[in-house]
C-alpha positions as CSV (number, residue, x, y, z in Angstrom):
1,M,17.7,-13.3,-6.2
2,S,14.4,-14.3,-7.8
3,A,11.2,-12.3,-8.4
4,D,9.7,-14.3,-5.5
5,D,12.5,-13.1,-3.2
6,A,11.9,-9.5,-4.3
7,E,8.2,-9.8,-3.6
8,R,8.8,-11.3,-0.2
9,I,11.3,-8.5,0.7
10,A,8.8,-5.8,-0.5
11,R,5.9,-7.4,1.4
12,A,7.9,-7.5,4.6
13,A,8.8,-3.8,4.2
14,F,5.2,-2.9,3.5
15,N,3.9,-4.9,6.4
16,G,6.5,-3.4,8.7
17,I,5.3,0.1,7.8
18,R,1.7,-1.0,8.2
19,E,2.4,-2.4,11.7
20,Q,3.9,1.0,12.7
21,F,0.6,2.8,11.7
22,P,-2.2,0.5,12.8
23,A,-4.8,3.3,12.7
24,L,-4.2,3.9,8.9
25,T,-5.9,1.8,6.2
26,F,-3.6,0.3,3.5
27,V,-5.4,-1.0,0.4
28,E,-3.6,-3.4,-2.0
29,E,-4.6,-2.9,-5.6
30,T,-4.4,-6.3,-7.2
31,D,-5.2,-5.1,-10.7
32,A,-2.4,-2.5,-10.9
33,P,0.2,-3.0,-13.7
34,V,3.0,-3.5,-11.1
35,E,4.1,-6.4,-9.0
36,I,2.6,-4.9,-5.8
37,S,0.6,-1.7,-5.4
38,I,-0.6,-0.4,-2.1
39,V,-2.6,2.8,-1.6
40,V,-2.8,4.6,1.7
41,P,-5.9,6.8,1.0
42,V,-6.7,10.2,2.5
43,Q,-8.2,9.4,6.0
44,A,-8.2,10.6,9.5
45,G,-4.6,11.2,10.4
46,L,-3.5,11.5,6.8
47,K,-4.2,14.5,4.6
48,F,-2.8,13.1,1.4
49,Q,-2.8,9.8,-0.5
50,V,0.4,7.7,-0.4
51,W,1.3,5.0,-2.9
52,L,3.8,2.2,-2.2
53,A,4.8,-0.3,-4.8
54,L,7.2,-2.9,-6.0
55,Q,7.8,-2.6,-9.8
56,N,10.3,-3.5,-12.4
57,A,11.2,-6.6,-10.5
58,D,13.3,-4.9,-7.8
59,E,12.3,-1.3,-7.3
60,L,10.5,0.0,-4.2
61,H,8.4,3.1,-5.1
62,F,6.9,5.7,-2.8
63,S,4.7,8.5,-4.1
64,V,2.7,11.2,-2.4
65,E,-0.3,12.6,-4.3
66,G,1.6,12.2,-7.5
67,R,3.7,15.2,-6.6
68,L,6.6,13.4,-5.0
69,W,7.8,10.1,-6.4
70,L,10.9,8.3,-5.1
71,R,12.4,4.9,-5.7
72,W,14.9,2.6,-4.1
73,F,16.7,-0.2,-5.8
74,P,17.6,-2.9,-5.7
75,C,15.2,-4.0,-3.1
76,T,17.5,-7.0,-2.4
77,D,19.9,-4.6,-0.7
78,P,19.0,-4.4,3.0
79,A,20.3,-0.9,3.3
80,R,18.0,0.3,0.5
81,V,15.0,-1.4,2.1
82,A,15.8,0.3,5.5
83,E,16.1,3.7,3.8
84,F,12.7,3.1,2.1
85,V,11.0,2.1,5.3
86,D,12.6,5.0,7.1
87,A,11.4,7.5,4.5
88,V,7.9,6.3,4.3
89,S,7.6,6.0,8.1
90,G,9.0,9.5,8.5
91,L,6.4,10.9,6.2
92,L,3.5,9.0,7.7
93,S,4.5,10.0,11.2
């Protein structure tokens, strides 16, 4: 799969998470040194910052306040993407 495929897969995963939590604000950081960087800032309903990313071409990253950092790869494996979405959704809920 190409880098475009990985980005499409990651964006679909991020958008799926965003749709589950419409009350939360998700901010894409276009100047971050990774393929995709999304911050979910501290806000009503969320006491800590969450960071979601696609980096190194095929890795989905999930970090909480810099204290917890997990990654799933390759993002081209549907089972890995489902695990990622489940982990992020579980924390946010």
